[in-house]
Structure formats: C-alpha cells, structure tokens
C-alpha atoms as a printed R data frame, in Angstrom:
    type eleno elety resid chain resno       x       y      z
1   ATOM     1    CA   ILE     A     1 -14.169  22.396 19.437
2   ATOM     2    CA   ASN     A     2 -16.916  24.783 20.483
3   ATOM     3    CA   ASN     A     3 -19.503  24.887 23.256
4   ATOM     4    CA   SER     A     4 -21.979  22.801 21.243
5   ATOM     5    CA   LEU     A     5 -19.994  19.633 21.865
6   ATOM     6    CA   LEU     A     6 -20.977  19.767 25.536
7   ATOM     7    CA   ASN     A     7 -24.666  19.439 24.601
8   ATOM     8    CA   GLN     A     8 -24.508  16.979 21.687
9   ATOM     9    CA   ASP     A     9 -23.980  13.231 21.611
10  ATOM    10    CA   TYR     A    10 -21.204  11.950 19.362
11  ATOM    11    CA   ILE     A    11 -20.157   8.331 18.843
12  ATOM    12    CA   VAL     A    12 -16.563   7.341 19.241
13  ATOM    13    CA   THR     A    13 -16.101   4.070 17.414
14  ATOM    14    CA   ALA     A    14 -12.554   3.479 18.663
15  ATOM    15    CA   SER     A    15 -11.837   0.885 21.316
16  ATOM    16    CA   LYS     A    16 -11.258   2.052 24.863
17  ATOM    17    CA   GLY     A    17  -7.986   3.825 25.425
18  ATOM    18    CA   LYS     A    18  -6.187   6.143 27.807
19  ATOM    19    CA   ILE     A    19  -5.577   9.674 26.577
20  ATOM    20    CA   LEU     A    20  -3.544  12.607 27.886
21  ATOM    21    CA   VAL     A    21  -4.503  16.130 26.799
22  ATOM    22    CA   ILE     A    22  -1.805  18.777 27.290
23  ATOM    23    CA   ASP     A    23  -3.257  22.237 26.659
24  ATOM    24    CA   ASP     A    24  -3.228  25.564 28.484
25  ATOM    25    CA   GLU     A    25  -6.776  26.469 27.368
26  ATOM    26    CA   PRO     A    26  -9.316  25.364 30.023
27  ATOM    27    CA   GLY     A    27 -12.186  25.238 27.517
28  ATOM    28    CA   MET     A    28 -10.256  22.962 25.183
29  ATOM    29    CA   ARG     A    29  -9.285  20.599 27.991
30  ATOM    30    CA   ARG     A    30 -12.828  20.380 29.367
31  ATOM    31    CA   GLY     A    31 -14.380  19.976 25.934
32  ATOM    32    CA   MET     A    32 -12.103  17.175 24.813
33  ATOM    33    CA   GLN     A    33 -12.347  15.404 28.149
34  ATOM    34    CA   ARG     A    34 -16.147  15.590 28.233
35  ATOM    35    CA   LEU     A    35 -16.536  14.399 24.662
36  ATOM    36    CA   LEU     A    36 -14.191  11.433 24.940
37  ATOM    37    CA   GLU     A    37 -15.209  10.342 28.432
38  ATOM    38    CA   MET     A    38 -18.853  10.081 27.323
39  ATOM    39    CA   HIS     A    39 -17.822   7.080 25.286
40  ATOM    40    CA   GLY     A    40 -15.732   5.175 27.785
41  ATOM    41    CA   LEU     A    41 -12.304   6.613 27.103
42  ATOM    42    CA   VAL     A    42 -10.086   7.502 30.046
43  ATOM    43    CA   VAL     A    43  -8.905  11.109 29.672
44  ATOM    44    CA   ASN     A    44  -6.410  12.959 31.853
45  ATOM    45    CA   THR     A    45  -5.601  16.627 31.288
46  ATOM    46    CA   VAL     A    46  -2.778  18.980 32.287
47  ATOM    47    CA   ALA     A    47  -2.395  22.711 31.727
48  ATOM    48    CA   THR     A    48   1.354  23.140 31.206
49  ATOM    49    CA   GLY     A    49   4.167  21.636 29.204
50  ATOM    50    CA   GLU     A    50   6.119  20.733 32.343
51  ATOM    51    CA   GLU     A    51   3.153  18.817 33.749
52  ATOM    52    CA   GLY     A    52   2.678  17.182 30.361
53  ATOM    53    CA   ILE     A    53   6.233  15.878 30.304
54  ATOM    54    CA   THR     A    54   6.066  14.664 33.916
55  ATOM    55    CA   GLN     A    55   2.734  12.897 33.630
56  ATOM    56    CA   GLY     A    56   3.309  11.745 30.069
57  ATOM    57    CA   ILE     A    57   6.517   9.955 31.038
58  ATOM    58    CA   GLU     A    58   5.360   8.543 34.373
59  ATOM    59    CA   GLN     A    59   3.036   6.233 32.485
60  ATOM    60    CA   GLU     A    60   2.491   5.391 28.841
61  ATOM    61    CA   TYR     A    61  -0.762   6.643 27.327
62  ATOM    62    CA   ASP     A    62  -2.425   5.316 24.209
63  ATOM    63    CA   LEU     A    63  -2.738   8.813 22.738
64  ATOM    64    CA   TYR     A    64  -1.186  12.188 23.543
65  ATOM    65    CA   PHE     A    65  -2.798  15.458 22.423
66  ATOM    66    CA   ILE     A    66  -0.220  18.238 22.705
67  ATOM    67    CA   ASP     A    67  -0.849  21.955 22.241
68  ATOM    68    CA   LEU     A    68   1.938  23.523 20.225
69  ATOM    69    CA   LYS     A    69   1.954  26.907 22.010
70  ATOM    70    CA   MET     A    70   2.036  26.902 25.804
71  ATOM    71    CA   PRO     A    71   3.291  29.598 28.191
72  ATOM    72    CA   ASP     A    72   6.065  27.562 29.825
73  ATOM    73    CA   ILE     A    73   7.407  25.043 27.302
74  ATOM    74    CA   ASP     A    74   6.881  24.810 23.561
75  ATOM    75    CA   GLY     A    75   4.850  21.810 22.461
76  ATOM    76    CA   THR     A    76   7.695  20.541 20.301
77  ATOM    77    CA   GLU     A    77   9.799  20.043 23.443
78  ATOM    78    CA   VAL     A    78   6.965  18.134 25.095
79  ATOM    79    CA   LEU     A    79   6.613  16.019 21.974
80  ATOM    80    CA   ARG     A    80  10.345  15.372 21.876
81  ATOM    81    CA   ALA     A    81  10.461  14.296 25.548
82  ATOM    82    CA   ILE     A    82   7.528  11.909 25.239
83  ATOM    83    CA   ARG     A    83   8.828  10.380 22.022
84  ATOM    84    CA   LEU     A    84  12.227   9.898 23.673
85  ATOM    85    CA   ALA     A    85  10.616   8.033 26.566
86  ATOM    86    CA   TYR     A    86   8.181   6.086 24.363
87  ATOM    87    CA   PRO     A    87   9.386   5.899 20.745
88  ATOM    88    CA   GLU     A    88   6.171   4.172 19.645
89  ATOM    89    CA   SER     A    89   3.872   6.738 21.271
90  ATOM    90    CA   ILE     A    90   1.091   8.265 19.180
91  ATOM    91    CA   CYS     A    91   1.261  12.049 19.617
92  ATOM    92    CA   ILE     A    92  -1.156  14.473 17.984
93  ATOM    93    CA   VAL     A    93  -0.108  18.130 17.865
94  ATOM    94    CA   MET     A    94  -2.805  20.830 18.064
95  ATOM    95    CA   THR     A    95  -2.326  24.506 17.262
96  ATOM    96    CA   ALA     A    96  -4.292  27.662 16.566
97  ATOM    97    CA   PHE     A    97  -1.289  29.022 14.652
98  ATOM    98    CA   ALA     A    98  -0.811  26.389 11.991
99  ATOM    99    CA   SER     A    99   2.101  26.774  9.605
100 ATOM   100    CA   ILE     A   100   3.987  24.583  7.193
101 ATOM   101    CA   ASP     A   101   7.228  24.985  9.167
102 ATOM   102    CA   SER     A   102   5.696  23.828 12.443
103 ATOM   103    CA   ALA     A   103   3.913  20.950 10.699
104 ATOM   104    CA   VAL     A   104   7.187  19.779  9.158
105 ATOM   105    CA   THR     A   105   9.091  20.155 12.430
106 ATOM   106    CA   THR     A   106   6.615  18.189 14.543
107 ATOM   107    CA   THR     A   107   6.298  15.478 11.881
108 ATOM   108    CA   GLN     A   108  10.082  15.081 11.807
109 ATOM   109    CA   ILE     A   109  10.108  14.668 15.591
110 ATOM   110    CA   GLY     A   110   7.499  11.919 15.275
111 ATOM   111    CA   ALA     A   111   4.028  13.450 15.579
112 ATOM   112    CA   TYR     A   112   1.299  11.142 14.284
113 ATOM   113    CA   ARG     A   113  -0.927  14.030 13.174
114 ATOM   114    CA   TYR     A   114  -0.836  17.823 13.100
115 ATOM   115    CA   ILE     A   115  -4.263  19.434 13.405
116 ATOM   116    CA   PRO     A   116  -5.224  23.127 13.388
117 ATOM   117    CA   LYS     A   117  -7.651  24.619 15.887
118 ATOM   118    CA   PRO     A   118 -10.589  24.924 15.974
119 ATOM   119    CA   PHE     A   119 -11.727  21.445 14.949
120 ATOM   120    CA   ASP     A   120 -15.190  19.987 15.259
121 ATOM   121    CA   PRO     A   121 -16.157  16.954 17.333
122 ATOM   122    CA   ASP     A   122 -16.650  14.698 14.299
123 ATOM   123    CA   GLU     A   123 -13.066  15.362 13.198
124 ATOM   124    CA   LEU     A   124 -11.805  14.611 16.679
125 ATOM   125    CA   THR     A   125 -13.705  11.341 17.067
126 ATOM   126    CA   HIS     A   126 -12.636  10.129 13.629
127 ATOM   127    CA   LEU     A   127  -9.012  10.978 14.435
128 ATOM   128    CA   VAL     A   128  -9.175   9.170 17.768
129 ATOM   129    CA   ASP     A   129 -10.768   6.171 16.097
130 ATOM   130    CA   THR     A   130  -7.970   5.968 13.510
131 ATOM   131    CA   ALA     A   131  -5.200   6.606 16.038
132 ATOM   132    CA   LEU     A   132  -6.438   3.977 18.478
133 ATOM   133    CA   GLY     A   133  -6.639   1.496 15.621
134 ATOM   134    CA   ARG     A   134  -2.969   2.141 14.929
135 ATOM   135    CA   ARG     A   135  -2.236   1.889 18.637
136 ATOM   136    CA   ALA     A   136  -3.884  -1.539 18.724
137 ATOM   137    CA   LEU     A   137  -1.538  -2.728 15.962
138 ATOM   138    CA   ILE     A   138   1.478  -1.382 17.865
139 ATOM   139    CA   LEU     A   139   0.405  -3.171 21.050
140 ATOM   140    CA   GLU     A   140  -0.249  -6.414 19.176
141 ATOM   141    CA   LYS     A   141   3.191  -6.221 17.565
142 ATOM   142    CA   ARG     A   142   4.718  -5.577 20.972
143 ATOM   143    CA   ARG     A   143   2.826  -8.532 22.453
144 ATOM   144    CA   LEU     A   144   4.058 -10.852 19.704
145 ATOM   145    CA   GLN     A   145   7.635  -9.663 20.178
146 ATOM   146    CA   GLU     A   146   7.432 -10.253 23.943
147 ATOM   147    CA   GLU     A   147   5.918 -13.686 23.345
148 ATOM   148    CA   ARG     A   148   8.701 -14.574 20.916
149 ATOM   149    CA   GLN     A   149  11.351 -13.369 23.385
150 ATOM   150    CA   LYS     A   150   9.727 -15.493 26.090
151 ATOM   151    CA   GLN     A   151   9.766 -18.544 23.809
152 ATOM   152    CA   MET     A   152  13.400 -17.890 22.920
153 ATOM   153    CA   LEU     A   153  14.252 -17.651 26.627
154 ATOM   154    CA   GLU     A   154  12.417 -20.897 27.360
155 ATOM   155    CA   LEU     A   155  14.237 -22.587 24.471
156 ATOM   156    CA   SER     A   156  17.557 -21.252 25.718
157 ATOM   157    CA   LEU     A   157  16.855 -22.563 29.228
158 ATOM   158    CA   GLU     A   158  15.858 -25.946 27.822
159 ATOM   159    CA   GLN     A   159  19.043 -26.108 25.765
160 ATOM   160    CA   SER     A   160  21.054 -25.125 28.825
161 ATOM   161    CA   ARG     A   161  19.469 -27.941 30.856
162 ATOM   162    CA   LEU     A   162  20.153 -30.391 28.029
163 ATOM   163    CA   ARG     A   163  23.803 -29.338 27.804
164 ATOM   164    CA   THR     A   164  24.163 -29.677 31.585
165 ATOM   165    CA   ILE     A   165  22.754 -33.211 31.557
166 ATOM   166    CA   ILE     A   166  24.874 -34.305 28.597
167 ATOM   167    CA   SER     A   167  28.008 -32.774 30.069
168 ATOM   168    CA   ALA     A   168  27.493 -34.765 33.272
169 ATOM   169    CA   LEU     A   169  27.291 -38.136 31.507
170 ATOM   170    CA   ASP     A   170  30.243 -40.504 31.578
171 ATOM   171    CA   ASP     A   171  29.295 -41.828 28.133
172 ATOM   172    CA   GLY     A   172  30.722 -39.951 25.215
173 ATOM   173    CA   ILE     A   173  28.088 -38.180 23.106
174 ATOM   174    CA   LEU     A   174  28.468 -36.556 19.709
175 ATOM   175    CA   VAL     A   175  25.601 -35.178 17.596
176 ATOM   176    CA   VAL     A   176  26.197 -34.246 13.957
177 ATOM   177    CA   ASN     A   177  23.934 -33.020 11.156
178 ATOM   178    CA   GLN     A   178  23.616 -34.470  7.655
179 ATOM   179    CA   GLN     A   179  26.588 -32.383  6.519
180 ATOM   180    CA   LEU     A   180  28.670 -34.047  9.285
181 ATOM   181    CA   ASP     A   181  29.081 -30.798 11.191
182 ATOM   182    CA   ILE     A   182  29.185 -30.945 14.981
183 ATOM   183    CA   VAL     A   183  25.901 -29.967 16.610
184 ATOM   184    CA   LEU     A   184  26.503 -31.145 20.168
185 ATOM   185    CA   PHE     A   185  29.145 -33.046 22.138
186 ATOM   186    CA   ASN     A   186  30.321 -33.561 25.693
187 ATOM   187    CA   ASN     A   187  33.759 -33.644 27.264
188 ATOM   188    CA   SER     A   188  33.564 -37.395 27.827
189 ATOM   189    CA   PHE     A   189  33.479 -37.950 24.071
190 ATOM   190    CA   ALA     A   190  36.726 -36.054 23.525
191 ATOM   191    CA   SER     A   191  38.313 -37.717 26.558
192 ATOM   192    CA   LEU     A   192  37.395 -41.304 25.586
193 ATOM   193    CA   LEU     A   193  38.768 -40.847 22.059
194 ATOM   194    CA   GLU     A   194  41.787 -38.912 23.357
195 ATOM   195    CA   ILE     A   195  41.058 -35.946 21.122
196 ATOM   196    CA   LYS     A   196  43.565 -33.246 21.968
197 ATOM   197    CA   GLU     A   197  42.432 -30.435 19.656
198 ATOM   198    CA   PRO     A   198  39.528 -28.283 20.937
199 ATOM   199    CA   MET     A   199  36.163 -29.273 19.445
200 ATOM   200    CA   LYS     A   200  33.739 -26.539 18.435
201 ATOM   201    CA   ILE     A   201  30.071 -26.488 17.532
202 ATOM   202    CA   GLY     A   202  29.756 -26.107 13.759
203 ATOM   203    CA   SER     A   203  33.123 -27.665 12.974
204 ATOM   204    CA   ALA     A   204  33.313 -30.553 10.508
205 ATOM   205    CA   ILE     A   205  33.918 -33.858 12.282
206 ATOM   206    CA   GLN     A   206  36.708 -34.819  9.872
207 ATOM   207    CA   ASP     A   207  38.702 -31.912 11.340
208 ATOM   208    CA   CYS     A   208  38.280 -33.251 14.881
209 ATOM   209    CA   LEU     A   209  38.135 -37.055 14.848
210 ATOM   210    CA   PRO     A   210  40.947 -39.546 14.298
211 ATOM   211    CA   ASP     A   211  40.968 -40.672 10.654
212 ATOM   212    CA   GLY     A   212  39.963 -44.268 11.331
213 ATOM   213    CA   ILE     A   213  36.970 -43.309 13.461
214 ATOM   214    CA   PHE     A   214  35.853 -40.587 11.070
215 ATOM   215    CA   GLN     A   215  35.875 -43.039  8.145
216 ATOM   216    CA   GLN     A   216  33.759 -45.524 10.110
217 ATOM   217    CA   MET     A   217  31.237 -42.823 11.089
218 ATOM   218    CA   GLU     A   218  31.078 -41.415  7.599
219 ATOM   219    CA   GLU     A   219  30.467 -44.834  6.088
220 ATOM   220    CA   LEU     A   220  27.704 -45.638  8.564
221 ATOM   221    CA   ILE     A   221  25.968 -42.294  8.139
222 ATOM   222    CA   ARG     A   222  26.255 -42.167  4.346
223 ATOM   223    CA   LYS     A   223  24.809 -45.662  3.940
224 ATOM   224    CA   ASN     A   224  22.023 -45.169  6.449
225 ATOM   225    CA   HIS     A   225  19.464 -43.345  4.274
226 ATOM   226    CA   THR     A   226  16.534 -44.328  6.512
227 ATOM   227    CA   PHE     A   227  18.226 -42.827  9.587
228 ATOM   228    CA   LYS     A   228  17.565 -45.821 11.819
229 ATOM   229    CA   ALA     A   229  19.442 -46.131 15.075
230 ATOM   230    CA   ILE     A   230  23.058 -47.253 14.683
231 ATOM   231    CA   LYS     A   231  24.947 -48.756 17.595
232 ATOM   232    CA   GLN     A   232  28.592 -49.672 17.435
233 ATOM   233    CA   GLU     A   233  31.154 -50.084 20.181
234 ATOM   234    CA   ILE     A   234  34.644 -48.705 19.709
C-alpha cells in the first residue's frame, strides 16, 4: 500500500465486517484503516504483537491482518494465540520479508493467506472480499449448528416431560416398534405384570414379558397391518 490509496476511491464489494490490523508500521495501519473504513468496514488497529493478542482474543473479529515481523512478538505467535482462541478465525499474514519457510509455517498454523508487502489497494480489497465471503459461510454454518443444538435441546426437554408424565401414570404403558423392541415403558407396566427382570429401552419384548402375554401381543401386532388402535384388558 502506498500514499496514493489515501487519495483514490476503491470499491470494496465484501459485506460489512469487523477487522483487526496488527502492524508496527504507522503508515500501513493508517492506510489499511482509511481504505477499508471508506466502504463501511469497521477497522481497529494495534501497533504491537502483545496488543494484538489481547485485543484479538477479547472479541472475535471477522478478519485479522497480522504483520509477521514486529519488535516485541513474532507474528507467528500472535497467529497461534488467536487461532487457539478462535479456531475458525480468518487470519491473513503480511510481511515485507517473504520466504517459503515462513509461508509454510504460517499456513500450517492456520493462516488463511500469506501476502508479501507492498501490495496495492486492488489486491487488498479483492482479498477482503474473498475472505469475508468465506467468513459468511463459517458464520452460517455456526448458526445452523446452534439452531440444531437448540432443536435437540427442545426435543430432549419434550421427551423428558413426556417420560415424567408417563412415569406418573397408574396405568401400565409399553411402546414398541415394528420389530417388537421396547421404545418406552413406565414402572406401572412392569409392576402390574409382575415383571421382575429390569426392562431396558431397545430390548426385545420377548426377553421381558411373560410368554403368554408376549404371544398375545405378537399375534395382535402381526395381524394388525393397518395399525388401528387395539384395546385388550389383561
């Protein structure tokens, strides 16, 4: 980035995001901040690796730009700390001393991109556009996972309420599937039929019920192909 970016208008096509720039060069920090803020992106900057780790972990940013060479802490350590706190973070490593070794090292740690300095504004805006697109996919995946976990929790609570209600009934209740495996039962069922052996979900009913009762149930279920309600007193 050179001084011309402060006087020219560039278009960032990426959606709004929050970016942290960690770089000890004042000109680089100001240039990147000015360019990206012109297009609605929120940009925070820090001048040291220590500050980068502190601020980068206090809150999760959409993108992290990390200078590889800083006077206090090497950029790889900053990258490592942020990735440890936020494994899905998108970190872009910048350096004026590009080498294959450093590129390999930062990529292994989890850097999204490794870019040599200087770079022009068009390269930066294109990179931000691509990175924020990837970030959007990560956030959408996270949202879907949280939604699924919420649904699973709601289902678990509903099942817990159902089990509580069934357990409190005096009537004996047994639910089986088409393979005659136990799906649900209450203690009253085992008590009324004087079943001594412990009943378990998933067990076959022939292993739990008295022979005479099992044969009656099997006959009723096997013959009832339409699955209408069956009522029989024992």
